[in-house]
N, C-alpha and C positions, 0 to 999 in steps of 0.2 A: 237473821239472814247473813250468810258468810260471803266472802269475796267471790267464790265460784258462782253462787246463786245470782249475785248482782251482775257479774260478768256475763253469764249466760242469758240473763233476762234482758240485758240492754245491748248486747253486742251487734244485733242486726238493725237496731234503730238508725245509726248513722249511715249504714249501707243503703237502706231503703229511702231515707230522707235525701241522700245525695242524688240518687237517680230520679226520685220524684221531683225534687227541686229543679234539676236540670230540665226535665220534661215540661214542667209547668212554666219555667222561664222561657224555653223555646216557644211554647204555645203563646205565651204572653207577648213575646217579641213579634211573632208572626201576626197575631191578631191585634197588636198594639193595645193590649189590655193592661192598664197599670195595676189593677187589682191582682191579676195573675203574676205579674212581675214582682210585686211586693210580697205576695204569699210565698213565692218561690225563694226569695231572698231570706225571709224569716225562717223558712224550712232549712235552708242551708246554714244559717247561723245556729239554729237548734241542732243540726247535725254535728257541728263543731263542738257545741256545748256537751252533747250526749257522749261524744268521743272521750272526753276527759274521765268520767267514772269508769268507762269500759277499759281504757288504758291503765288507769290507776289500780284497778282490781285484778289486772293480769298477773302481777307478781304473786299476790296472795293465792290466786287460782293455781299458778304453777306449783307453789309449795304444797298444795293439797293433792295434786294429781301426779306429780313427777315420779312418785314411788309406786303408783298403781301398776298392776300387771298389764302388759301390752302397751304401755306408754313409752314412746321413744323420745329421749332427751333432745335429739337433734331436731325432731319435729317441733318441739316447743321452742327451740332457739330460732328456727326459721320463721315460725309464727311471730315471735317476739320482734325479730328484725323487721319483718314486713309491717308489723303494727306501728313501729316507730316511724316508718316512711308514711304510712297512712295518717298517723297523727299530725305530722308536719303538713302534709298536703291538705287535710281537712281544716286545719287551723288557718292556713293561708286562704283557703276557699271561704271560710266563715268570715274572716277579717275583711276580705274584699267584698263579700256580700253585704256586710255591715256598712262598709264605706259607700257602696252603691245606694243603700237605703238613705244614708245621711247626705249624700251628694246628688240626689236625684233631681234637684232643681236645675243643676247645670247639665243640659241635655247632651253636650258633646262628651263630657267626662262620664256621665252616667252610661252612655252607649258603650264606651270603651270598657268600662267596668263590667257591664252586663255580658259583653262578649267574653271577657276574661273569666267571669264567674261560670258561664256555660262550659268553657273548656276545662276549668279547674274542677267543676262538679263532676264532669265525666271522668276526669283523671282520678278524682276522689273515689268515685264508684268503682273504678278499676282496681285501685289499690286496696280498697276495703273488701272487694270481692275476693281478691287474692289472699288477703289476710284471713278472711272467713274460711276460705278453702283450706288454707294451711292449718287453721285452728281445728277444723273438722278432722283433718288427718291425724291429729293427736290421739283421738279416741275412736274414730270411725274407720276401721280398716276396710270397710265395704266401699269407700269412695276412693281408695288409692289405686 
């Protein structure tokens, strides 16, 4: 399996985990359901973890596709820049989600962290969605 295959196989995982984590966390907070809250936090930590191999295989994927017909180098650069932003945001989200899991015994701190995680997970989804869109523009002219 080469870097492009790994990149393509995993690149939507953090995107969907971030929105799913946000939705389950909101539901858990509305229903006051600790299991939902915990599940959502684990999903967001997983989203951050899955982002690492996606990001790390990006450069190898670029090397494989940059010379293919119809590939625009500026599209690759825009995708790469947005991917850096997404990586930072999802790592922060995952780190705060992990902190919320570890500090859930302290109700006041946990509540602040959960609210921060909801906001950050939605921001993560937005940056990941934009990154995915820009990645799609590299080879899919039908979406431009």
